[in-house]
C-alpha positions as CSV (number, residue, x, y, z in Angstrom):
1,Q,0.1,-0.1,-0.1
2,L,1.2,4.0,-1.0
3,N,2.4,6.2,2.0
4,P,0.7,9.4,0.3
5,S,2.8,12.4,0.9
6,F,0.6,14.6,-0.8
7,N,-3.5,15.4,-0.4
8,C,-5.6,17.1,-3.2
9,C,-8.5,19.4,-1.7
10,C,-11.6,20.4,-3.2
11,S,-14.2,18.7,-0.7
12,P,-13.6,15.7,1.8
13,P,-11.7,13.1,0.0
14,C,-13.7,10.0,-0.8
15,N,-11.3,7.5,0.8
16,P,-9.1,9.5,2.9
17,P,-5.1,8.0,3.0
18,S,-4.1,6.6,6.6
19,A,-2.5,10.4,6.9
20,T,-4.2,13.3,5.7
21,P,-2.5,17.0,5.9
22,P,-4.2,19.7,6.5
23,L,-6.6,20.3,3.7
24,Q,-6.9,23.9,2.5
25,P,-10.9,25.1,2.3
26,L,-12.0,25.4,-1.3
27,L,-15.6,26.5,-2.4
28,Q,-17.9,24.6,-4.4
29,P,-18.6,25.9,-7.9
30,P,-21.7,28.3,-8.2
31,P,-24.3,26.7,-10.4
32,A,-23.0,26.7,-13.6
33,T,-25.8,27.9,-16.9
34,V,-26.2,25.9,-19.7
35,D,-24.1,26.4,-22.5
36,Q,-21.3,28.6,-20.5
37,D,-18.2,27.7,-19.0
38,I,-17.1,25.9,-16.0
39,V,-14.0,25.7,-13.5
40,L,-13.9,22.5,-11.2
41,P,-11.2,23.4,-8.8
42,C,-9.0,21.1,-7.3
43,Q,-5.9,21.8,-5.7
44,L,-2.9,19.9,-4.3
45,F,-1.8,20.6,-0.6
46,P,0.6,21.5,0.0
47,S,1.6,22.5,-3.4
48,S,4.1,20.5,-5.5
49,N,4.5,20.1,-9.1
50,A,2.0,17.7,-10.9
51,Q,3.3,17.7,-14.2
52,S,5.1,14.3,-13.6
53,M,1.6,13.0,-12.0
54,T,-1.3,11.2,-13.1
55,V,-4.3,13.8,-12.8
56,R,-7.7,11.5,-13.6
57,W,-10.9,13.4,-13.3
58,I,-14.2,11.0,-13.5
59,R,-17.9,10.9,-12.7
60,Y,-18.8,9.5,-9.6
61,H,-22.3,7.2,-10.5
62,V,-20.1,5.8,-13.3
63,S,-17.0,5.7,-12.9
64,Q,-15.4,6.8,-16.5
65,T,-12.6,9.3,-17.3
66,V,-14.3,13.0,-18.0
67,H,-10.1,14.0,-18.9
68,L,-6.7,12.0,-18.6
69,Y,-3.1,14.1,-17.9
70,R,-0.4,11.6,-17.9
71,D,3.1,11.4,-19.2
72,G,3.2,15.1,-19.6
73,G,0.4,14.9,-22.4
74,D,-3.5,14.8,-22.3
75,L,-4.8,11.3,-23.1
76,Y,-8.0,11.0,-25.0
77,F,-8.6,7.7,-25.7
78,E,-10.9,7.2,-22.7
79,Q,-12.3,10.1,-22.6
80,M,-15.9,9.9,-22.5
81,E,-17.6,10.4,-25.6
82,E,-20.1,13.5,-24.8
83,Y,-16.8,14.9,-23.1
84,Q,-14.6,14.8,-26.0
85,G,-13.3,18.4,-27.0
86,R,-14.9,20.1,-24.5
87,T,-12.4,19.8,-21.4
88,Q,-9.5,21.8,-20.6
89,L,-6.2,20.9,-17.7
90,S,-3.9,24.0,-17.8
91,H,-0.3,22.3,-18.0
92,D,0.6,25.8,-16.3
93,G,-1.3,25.2,-13.5
94,L,0.2,22.0,-13.0
95,I,3.9,23.6,-11.6
96,R,1.9,24.9,-9.3
97,G,0.1,21.7,-8.5
98,S,-3.3,23.2,-9.7
99,L,-5.5,20.4,-11.5
100,D,-8.9,22.4,-12.1
101,L,-10.6,21.5,-14.8
102,L,-12.6,23.9,-17.1
103,L,-15.5,22.7,-18.7
104,A,-16.9,24.2,-21.7
105,N,-20.5,24.6,-23.3
106,V,-22.4,23.1,-20.2
107,R,-24.8,20.4,-21.0
108,P,-27.8,19.6,-18.5
109,S,-26.3,15.9,-18.4
110,D,-23.4,16.9,-16.6
111,D,-24.8,18.1,-13.6
112,G,-23.7,15.4,-10.9
113,T,-20.8,14.5,-9.1
114,Y,-17.2,14.3,-10.0
115,V,-13.9,13.1,-9.0
116,C,-10.3,14.5,-9.0
117,T,-7.7,11.7,-8.5
118,V,-3.4,12.5,-8.4
119,Q,-1.4,9.4,-8.7
120,S,2.2,9.6,-8.4
121,D,5.1,7.2,-6.7
122,A,4.8,8.9,-3.5
123,G,1.1,7.9,-3.3
124,Y,-2.5,8.8,-4.3
125,A,-4.7,11.1,-3.5
126,E,-8.7,12.2,-4.4
127,A,-11.1,14.9,-4.0
128,V,-15.2,15.7,-4.6
129,V,-16.6,18.0,-7.1
130,E,-20.5,18.4,-7.3
131,L,-21.7,20.4,-10.3
132,E,-25.0,21.5,-10.6
133,V,-26.4,23.1,-13.6
134,S,-29.1,24.8,-13.8
135,A,-30.6,26.7,-17.0
136,V,-33.8,29.1,-17.5
137,G,-36.9,28.6,-19.5
138,S,-39.1,31.2,-22.0
139,S,-41.3,33.3,-20.1
140,P,-44.8,31.2,-19.3
141,L,-47.3,31.6,-22.2
142,V,-51.3,31.7,-20.5
143,S,-53.9,31.0,-22.4
144,L,-57.9,29.8,-22.0
145,E,-58.5,26.3,-23.3
146,G,-62.3,26.4,-22.4
147,Y,-65.3,25.7,-19.6
148,Q,-64.8,23.5,-17.1
149,D,-66.5,22.4,-13.9
150,G,-68.3,25.6,-13.7
151,G,-64.9,27.5,-14.2
152,I,-62.7,28.2,-17.2
153,R,-60.0,26.4,-17.6
154,V,-56.5,27.8,-18.1
155,L,-53.1,26.9,-19.5
156,C,-49.5,27.5,-18.3
157,R,-46.9,26.7,-20.6
158,S,-42.8,27.2,-20.7
159,A,-39.6,25.8,-22.5
160,G,-36.2,24.9,-21.7
161,W,-35.5,24.9,-17.8
162,F,-32.9,22.3,-15.9
163,P,-33.7,21.0,-13.2
164,Q,-37.2,20.8,-13.4
165,P,-39.1,24.2,-12.8
166,E,-41.9,24.2,-10.0
167,A,-45.4,26.4,-11.9
168,L,-47.4,28.4,-9.5
169,W,-50.7,29.8,-10.0
170,E,-51.6,33.0,-8.2
171,A,-54.6,35.1,-8.1
172,P,-55.0,38.6,-6.9
173,G,-53.6,39.6,-3.5
174,G,-51.4,36.6,-3.1
175,Q,-53.4,33.9,-3.1
176,R,-52.0,30.6,-4.2
177,L,-54.6,28.5,-6.5
178,P,-54.4,24.3,-6.9
179,S,-53.2,23.3,-9.9
180,T,-55.6,20.8,-11.6
181,S,-53.6,19.2,-14.5
182,H,-49.1,18.8,-14.7
183,H,-47.3,17.8,-17.3
184,L,-43.6,17.5,-18.1
185,S,-41.6,16.8,-20.7
186,R,-37.7,16.7,-21.8
187,D,-36.6,18.4,-25.4
188,E,-33.5,16.3,-26.9
189,R,-30.9,18.4,-25.1
190,G,-32.4,17.1,-21.8
191,L,-34.5,20.4,-20.9
192,F,-37.2,20.6,-19.4
193,G,-40.7,21.6,-20.8
194,V,-43.8,22.6,-18.2
195,E,-47.8,22.5,-18.7
196,D,-49.2,23.5,-15.7
197,G,-53.6,23.8,-15.8
198,V,-56.1,25.6,-13.3
199,T,-59.6,26.0,-13.1
200,A,-60.7,30.0,-12.4
201,S,-63.9,30.9,-10.7
202,A,-65.2,34.4,-10.4
203,E,-64.4,34.1,-6.5
204,A,-60.7,34.4,-7.6
205,G,-61.1,37.7,-9.0
206,G,-60.0,38.6,-12.9
207,S,-56.4,38.7,-13.2
208,L,-54.2,35.3,-13.0
209,S,-50.6,34.6,-12.8
210,C,-48.6,32.1,-13.6
211,V,-45.3,31.3,-12.2
212,V,-42.5,29.1,-13.3
213,R,-39.2,29.2,-11.0
214,N,-35.8,27.5,-10.7
215,R,-34.8,27.0,-7.1
216,R,-31.3,26.0,-7.7
217,A,-30.9,29.3,-10.4
218,G,-32.8,31.3,-7.4
219,Q,-34.9,32.9,-11.1
220,E,-38.3,32.9,-11.7
221,K,-40.6,34.1,-14.7
222,E,-43.7,35.3,-14.8
223,S,-47.0,35.8,-17.0
224,S,-50.0,37.9,-16.0
225,L,-54.3,37.5,-17.5
226,R,-57.1,39.4,-17.1
227,I,-60.1,37.0,-18.1
228,A,-63.3,39.3,-18.1
229,A,-66.2,39.1,-15.5
230,P,-68.7,37.9,-18.9
231,F,-66.6,35.1,-19.6
232,Y,-67.5,33.1,-16.0
233,H,-71.2,34.2,-16.7
234,D,-71.4,31.2,-19.3
235,A,-69.2,28.5,-17.3
236,Q,-72.6,28.5,-15.2
237,P,-74.6,24.8,-15.0
238,W,-77.4,26.6,-15.6
239,K,-76.7,28.3,-18.2
240,V,-75.7,25.3,-20.0
241,A,-79.2,23.4,-19.1
242,L,-80.7,26.8,-20.9
243,A,-78.7,26.3,-24.0
244,V,-79.3,22.5,-24.8
245,T,-83.2,23.3,-24.3
246,L,-83.0,25.7,-26.4
247,V,-81.1,23.2,-28.8
248,M,-83.7,20.8,-28.3
249,L,-86.6,23.6,-29.1
250,L,-84.3,24.0,-32.0
251,I,-84.6,21.1,-33.6
252,L,-88.4,20.4,-32.7
253,I,-88.9,23.7,-35.2
254,L,-86.4,22.8,-37.6
255,G,-88.5,19.1,-37.6
256,L,-91.5,21.0,-38.4
257,S,-89.9,23.2,-41.0
258,V,-87.6,21.2,-43.3
259,F,-89.4,22.2,-46.1
260,S,-89.4,25.2,-45.7
261,V,-85.4,25.5,-44.5
262,R,-84.6,23.1,-47.3
263,L,-86.4,25.9,-49.8
264,F,-84.9,28.7,-48.0
265,K,-81.3,27.1,-47.8
266,E,-80.9,26.6,-52.2
267,N,-82.1,29.6,-52.4
268,G,-79.0,31.0,-50.6
269,K,-76.7,29.4,-51.8
270,T,-78.0,30.2,-54.9
271,W,-77.8,34.0,-53.7
272,E,-74.7,33.4,-52.6
273,K,-73.0,32.2,-55.6
274,Q,-74.4,35.5,-57.2
275,R,-73.2,37.6,-55.1
276,R,-69.4,36.4,-55.6
277,D,-69.7,36.7,-59.3
278,L,-71.0,40.2,-58.6
279,R,-67.6,40.4,-56.9
280,M,-64.9,39.0,-59.1
281,N,-66.5,40.5,-61.9
282,L,-66.7,44.4,-60.6
283,C,-64.3,44.4,-57.0
284,P,-61.3,42.2,-57.6
285,I,-59.1,42.9,-54.8
286,T,-56.3,44.6,-56.5
287,L,-52.1,44.2,-55.2
288,L,-50.3,47.5,-54.8
289,V,-47.2,46.5,-53.6
290,P,-44.5,44.2,-55.7
291,A,-43.6,40.7,-54.1
292,E,-41.1,39.6,-51.6
293,E,-38.3,37.5,-52.8
294,V,-38.8,34.7,-50.5
295,L,-36.4,32.0,-49.6
296,L,-36.5,29.2,-47.1
297,D,-34.9,28.7,-44.5
298,P,-32.7,25.3,-44.0
299,D,-32.0,25.5,-40.6
300,T,-35.8,25.9,-39.5
301,H,-37.7,22.4,-41.7
302,H,-38.3,19.1,-39.7
303,P,-36.5,16.8,-40.8
304,Q,-39.7,15.2,-42.3
305,L,-39.2,17.5,-45.1
306,V,-37.6,17.9,-48.1
307,L,-36.2,21.7,-49.7
308,S,-35.4,22.3,-53.0
309,P,-31.7,22.8,-54.2
310,D,-32.9,26.8,-54.7
311,C,-34.8,26.9,-51.4
312,R,-38.2,27.7,-53.2
313,S,-40.2,24.1,-53.0
314,V,-40.8,22.2,-50.2
315,R,-42.1,18.6,-50.0
316,W,-42.9,16.1,-47.3
317,S,-41.4,12.4,-47.1
318,E,-41.9,9.4,-45.2
319,T,-38.3,9.2,-44.5
320,Q,-36.7,11.6,-41.7
321,Q,-33.8,12.6,-42.1
322,D,-30.4,12.6,-40.3
323,L,-30.1,16.7,-39.8
324,P,-28.1,18.1,-37.5
325,Y,-29.1,19.7,-34.1
326,N,-30.1,23.4,-34.9
327,R,-32.0,25.8,-32.1
328,K,-34.6,27.1,-35.1
329,R,-35.3,23.7,-36.3
330,F,-38.9,22.4,-35.6
331,K,-39.1,19.1,-33.8
332,N,-42.7,17.5,-33.8
333,L,-44.8,19.9,-36.5
334,C,-43.8,19.7,-39.9
335,C,-42.5,23.3,-41.0
336,V,-40.1,25.5,-42.4
337,L,-39.7,29.3,-42.4
338,G,-38.9,31.8,-44.1
339,R,-35.2,33.1,-44.4
340,E,-36.0,36.4,-43.8
341,G,-38.4,38.0,-41.4
342,F,-40.2,41.4,-41.2
343,T,-40.5,43.9,-38.3
344,D,-42.6,46.6,-40.3
345,G,-44.3,48.3,-43.5
346,R,-46.2,45.7,-46.1
347,H,-45.1,42.8,-47.5
348,C,-47.0,40.3,-50.0
349,W,-45.3,37.3,-51.6
350,E,-46.9,34.3,-54.1
351,V,-47.2,30.4,-52.6
352,E,-48.7,27.8,-54.9
353,G,-49.4,24.8,-53.4
354,E,-50.7,21.3,-54.7
355,V,-54.2,20.2,-54.9
356,G,-56.0,17.4,-54.5
357,D,-58.5,15.1,-51.8
358,E,-54.7,13.6,-50.4
359,T,-53.0,16.9,-49.7
360,R,-53.0,18.5,-46.9
361,W,-50.3,21.8,-46.1
362,A,-51.2,25.3,-45.0
363,V,-49.7,28.9,-45.5
364,G,-49.3,32.0,-43.6
365,V,-46.8,34.1,-41.0
366,A,-45.2,33.0,-37.9
367,A,-43.5,34.8,-35.1
368,E,-40.0,34.7,-34.2
369,T,-41.5,33.2,-30.5
370,V,-43.0,30.1,-32.3
371,W,-42.3,27.3,-30.1
372,R,-40.6,24.4,-32.4
373,M,-39.5,21.6,-29.4
374,T,-42.8,21.2,-28.6
375,I,-46.5,19.3,-30.2
376,I,-48.8,23.0,-30.5
377,S,-52.1,23.6,-32.2
378,P,-51.3,26.3,-35.2
379,N,-53.6,29.2,-34.3
380,P,-52.6,33.1,-33.5
381,S,-52.8,32.2,-29.5
382,A,-49.3,30.3,-30.4
383,W,-48.2,32.8,-32.8
384,I,-49.6,31.4,-36.1
385,W,-51.3,33.4,-38.6
386,A,-52.8,31.0,-41.6
387,V,-54.6,29.1,-44.0
388,Q,-54.8,25.6,-44.3
389,N,-56.0,23.1,-47.1
390,Q,-57.8,20.5,-45.9
391,K,-59.7,17.7,-48.2
392,G,-60.0,19.7,-51.2
393,R,-61.1,23.1,-49.1
394,I,-59.8,26.1,-48.1
395,Q,-59.1,27.0,-44.0
396,A,-58.3,29.4,-41.5
397,L,-57.0,28.4,-38.6
398,T,-58.4,30.1,-35.1
399,E,-58.1,29.5,-32.2
400,F,-61.0,28.0,-31.6
401,G,-60.6,25.6,-34.4
402,A,-60.5,25.6,-38.1
403,S,-63.1,28.2,-39.5
404,V,-64.6,26.0,-42.6
405,S,-65.0,28.2,-45.9
406,S,-66.8,27.1,-48.7
407,C,-64.8,28.1,-51.4
408,P,-62.6,25.0,-52.8
409,V,-58.1,25.1,-52.4
410,P,-57.4,28.0,-55.0
411,R,-53.8,26.8,-57.2
412,R,-52.3,29.6,-55.8
413,I,-52.5,32.0,-52.5
414,W,-51.0,35.4,-52.2
415,V,-50.3,35.9,-48.8
416,I,-49.7,39.7,-47.3
417,L,-48.5,41.4,-44.1
418,D,-49.8,44.6,-43.5
419,F,-47.9,46.2,-40.3
420,T,-49.1,49.7,-41.2
421,G,-52.6,47.9,-41.6
422,S,-52.7,45.4,-38.4
423,R,-53.4,42.9,-40.5
424,V,-52.6,39.6,-42.3
425,T,-54.4,39.1,-45.5
426,F,-55.2,36.0,-48.0
427,V,-55.9,36.4,-51.1
428,N,-57.1,33.8,-54.1
429,A,-54.4,35.2,-57.0
430,D,-56.2,33.3,-59.8
431,N,-59.0,35.9,-58.8
432,G,-58.4,38.2,-56.8
433,A,-61.0,37.3,-54.4
434,E,-60.4,37.5,-51.0
435,I,-60.4,34.4,-48.7
436,F,-59.2,35.8,-45.1
437,A,-57.8,38.1,-42.6
438,F,-56.4,38.4,-39.6
439,M,-56.2,41.4,-37.6
440,L,-52.8,41.7,-35.3
441,T,-53.1,44.1,-32.0
442,S,-49.6,45.8,-30.5
443,L,-49.2,43.2,-28.3
444,T,-48.9,40.5,-31.0
445,V,-46.8,42.7,-33.5
446,Q,-43.6,41.1,-33.2
447,K,-40.7,40.1,-35.8
448,M,-42.5,37.9,-38.7
449,Y,-41.3,35.4,-41.1
450,P,-43.0,33.6,-43.9
451,W,-44.5,30.0,-42.4
452,F,-45.0,27.0,-44.6
453,W,-46.4,23.4,-43.1
454,V,-46.8,20.3,-45.3
455,E,-47.8,16.8,-44.3
456,K,-49.1,15.6,-47.9
457,G,-48.1,17.0,-51.1
458,E,-45.8,19.9,-51.8
459,V,-45.6,23.8,-51.5
460,R,-44.0,26.5,-53.6
461,L,-42.9,30.0,-54.2
462,C,-43.5,32.0,-57.4
463,S,-40.0,32.7,-58.4
464,E,-41.8,35.6,-61.0
465,N,-43.5,39.2,-59.9
466,V,-46.9,38.5,-61.2
467,A,-49.8,41.4,-59.9
468,L,-53.4,40.0,-59.4
469,P,-55.7,39.7,-62.1
470,T,-58.7,42.6,-62.5
471,S,-61.8,42.3,-64.1
472,P,-61.7,41.8,-68.0
473,A,-65.0,44.8,-68.2
474,H,-62.3,47.1,-66.1
475,P,-58.8,46.1,-67.9
476,T,-57.6,49.8,-66.5
477,S,-58.5,49.6,-62.7
478,N,-55.6,47.8,-61.8
479,P,-53.1,51.0,-60.3
480,A,-50.2,48.0,-59.7
481,S,-48.9,48.8,-63.1
482,E,-45.3,49.2,-64.1
483,A,-46.3,53.6,-64.7
484,S,-46.8,53.4,-60.7
485,R,-44.9,52.6,-58.5
486,P,-46.1,52.5,-55.1
487,S,-45.3,54.6,-52.3
488,A,-45.3,54.4,-48.3
489,E,-48.2,55.9,-47.8
490,T,-50.0,53.4,-50.6
491,P,-52.9,51.5,-49.3
492,L,-51.9,47.7,-49.2
493,L,-55.3,46.6,-50.5
494,D,-57.8,48.8,-53.1
495,A,-60.6,49.3,-50.9
496,K,-62.8,50.2,-53.4
497,G,-64.5,47.3,-54.3
498,E,-65.2,46.5,-50.4
499,E,-67.5,50.3,-50.8
500,A,-68.7,49.4,-53.3
501,L,-70.2,45.1,-51.9
502,G,-70.3,47.0,-48.0
503,S,-69.0,43.5,-47.0
504,S,-65.3,41.7,-46.9
505,A,-64.3,38.4,-46.3
506,P,-64.3,36.8,-42.2
507,T,-62.1,39.0,-39.9
508,Q,-60.5,37.7,-37.1
509,Q,-59.2,40.2,-34.3
510,T,-56.8,38.2,-32.2
511,T,-56.0,38.9,-28.7
512,S,-52.4,38.4,-26.6
513,A,-53.1,36.9,-22.8
């Protein structure tokens, strides 16, 4: 048995030698932040030159090598794969007896116990270092999900935490509310996401706060939501019973007047068709700004999406590609973003989608903060404003489910993002008819990117700068000519047709929690 003449001090050794010299007390390293560098301290005491010694750092729970120094050089053949290229032992520090290990680009998996060992002809010593890793995630996203148990179900979502975060609900005055559901998820980096639910009642007050806390880092993030009193009235059980009674009464009335209702529907369809034809012939919407040159961003597309070499088209594939990790990449939703984002002004681009009963795709815009690592339902609450092709029909994706339109899917669609008018508008590029429009509020306006979702089929970006068609009966009504370029004050859409008919396509007001 070796008789040690030195000891390694960071914390009390795991297996102290029989004759232990006095230890110089050293503090444990502070909590390490994910993606930053940290130094694991270890020092010989009394100080002596360790250049001729064998220094080995290991993980305590697996007893595998993190870093090995022997015979005057670093040896990497025994190093754990996840630490390759991330560790460094200062050779200059070895002269002073410093065995400090630099660990770069800290990961959640680095959390735990490390053992610093040193061996020479004189003996062997070791010391334990505890590394605590932490990460503070995104600000909570609070949203209304519907009515439940006489109240309103509210969900709080946040991602990017380590270790497991704590989610709390608070009413006005600091009153704690019990959670009704709690779900934790973990991404490929080991960071935690949390989804916590609560049922809010009128007694709790109109304001509700969700706090997500990292106790290790001593940090938290909070988001609040104010629910107006009229929303609580709809959650009362007697109103549900009244609604059921009214529905039954309506069914009875409809059963007694089937013929009249059927005739009314047929007449209504005929009138609606005539109205659409009149609008198409007399009042086409005319584009007054040039098209943007939009390219797809290869760093964002889902592994099951295949981009063309010129980044102008995307198609869905059954085979999942092995792509390098990228924080901007969508993990669970088959989406891809445009390469360039917009923060102001007016922008439009033309998209051509594959049409058929088996195709499924959607186009629109997404905010820069859109979730990419978790499964989401595309709608304005998830920072996405879009329309989709579903079984040969065009639908607007709203918070309350897809709004079904009777219009068939057009071959080409103009997506128009207007920060000046706070609108996202979708236009049938084949005939100039407006399909749907979302309104943006000051709370939702941020950097926006073109957004594309493909589950079956292919979507292409049109490269030509083509103006929308005008009615043959009014060949001079298109102001978007080469002779008249738009100015900054020019409106995005020609409103003359809207005034003539006194109506427009459906518009949704988007609000933010």
